C-alpha positions as CSV (number, residue, x, y, z in Angstrom):
1,M,1.7,-12.4,19.9
2,P,3.1,-9.0,18.9
3,R,0.3,-6.4,17.7
4,G,1.9,-6.2,14.3
5,D,1.5,-9.8,13.6
6,I,-2.0,-9.9,14.7
7,L,-2.9,-7.0,12.4
8,R,-1.1,-8.5,9.4
9,R,-2.9,-11.9,9.9
10,R,-6.3,-10.2,10.3
11,A,-5.7,-8.2,7.0
12,T,-4.6,-11.2,5.2
13,R,-7.8,-13.1,6.4
14,L,-10.0,-10.2,5.5
15,L,-8.5,-9.7,2.0
16,R,-8.8,-13.4,1.3
17,S,-12.5,-13.3,2.3
18,G,-13.3,-10.4,0.0
19,R,-13.5,-7.7,2.5
20,P,-10.9,-5.1,1.6
21,R,-12.6,-2.1,3.4
22,K,-12.1,-4.0,6.8
23,A,-8.7,-5.2,5.8
24,S,-7.7,-1.7,5.2
25,V,-8.5,-0.5,8.6
26,A,-6.0,-3.1,10.0
27,L,-3.4,-2.2,7.4
28,R,-3.8,1.5,8.1
29,E,-2.9,0.8,11.9
30,L,-0.1,-1.6,10.8
31,A,1.3,0.9,8.4
32,A,1.2,3.8,10.9
33,M,2.8,1.6,13.7
34,T,5.7,0.2,11.5
35,Q,6.2,2.7,8.7
36,A,7.2,-0.2,6.5
37,P,6.8,0.5,2.8
38,A,5.1,-2.8,2.1
39,H,2.5,-2.2,4.6
40,Y,1.7,1.1,2.8
41,V,1.7,-0.7,-0.7
42,A,-0.7,-3.5,0.7
43,L,-2.8,-0.6,2.2
44,G,-3.1,1.0,-1.1
45,H,-3.9,-2.2,-2.8
46,S,-6.7,-2.9,-0.2
47,L,-8.2,0.7,-0.6
48,I,-8.2,0.5,-4.1
49,G,-10.1,-2.9,-3.9
50,A,-12.5,-0.9,-1.8
51,H,-13.1,1.5,-4.4
52,R,-11.4,4.3,-2.4
53,T,-9.0,5.0,-5.2
54,E,-7.6,8.5,-4.1
55,D,-6.7,7.2,-0.6
56,G,-5.2,4.0,-2.2
57,L,-3.1,6.1,-4.6
58,R,-2.0,8.1,-1.5
59,A,-1.0,5.0,0.3
60,L,0.7,3.6,-2.8
61,R,2.7,7.1,-3.2
62,Q,3.9,6.7,0.3
63,G,5.1,3.1,-0.2
64,M,6.9,4.0,-3.4
65,W,8.7,7.0,-1.6
66,L,9.7,4.8,1.3
67,H,11.0,2.0,-0.8
68,S,13.1,4.6,-2.7
69,R,14.3,6.1,0.5
70,H,15.2,2.5,1.9
71,G,17.4,2.0,-1.1
72,N,15.1,-0.2,-3.1
73,P,14.7,1.4,-6.4
74,S,13.3,-1.6,-8.2
75,R,10.6,-2.0,-5.7
76,A,9.7,1.6,-6.0
77,R,9.6,1.2,-9.7
78,S,7.1,-1.6,-9.4
79,V,5.0,0.4,-7.2
80,A,5.2,3.2,-9.6
81,R,3.8,1.0,-12.3
82,M,1.0,0.0,-10.0
83,I,0.1,3.7,-9.6
84,L,0.3,4.3,-13.4
85,K,-2.3,1.8,-14.1
86,Q,-4.7,3.4,-11.9
87,A,-3.5,7.1,-12.7
88,P,-1.6,7.1,-16.0
89,H,-0.9,10.9,-15.7
90,D,0.6,10.8,-12.3
91,Q,3.7,12.9,-12.6
92,V,5.5,11.5,-9.3
93,A,5.1,7.8,-10.4
94,R,6.4,8.7,-13.9
95,K,9.7,9.9,-12.2
96,Y,10.3,6.5,-10.5
97,A,8.9,4.3,-13.4
């Protein structure tokens, strides 16, 4: 089984069991390996769940930027709204929202 699938399954299992900090370790490795925007968004979500808000916002911004670069403006807009819920004065997210 490919390493990416193992990491994705591990992160899903850990998030469902209420362990976002451990899930973020797997998601951080997965995001670095694949550079997929969805993986950065999942990482940001798990970090915010683990009360690491600044790191979570940083990962969400990276996911938003990658969605925009991959030609998915509606997904970038959705991530921007997620960011604005946590940081209402975020100027970068306001550009995409």
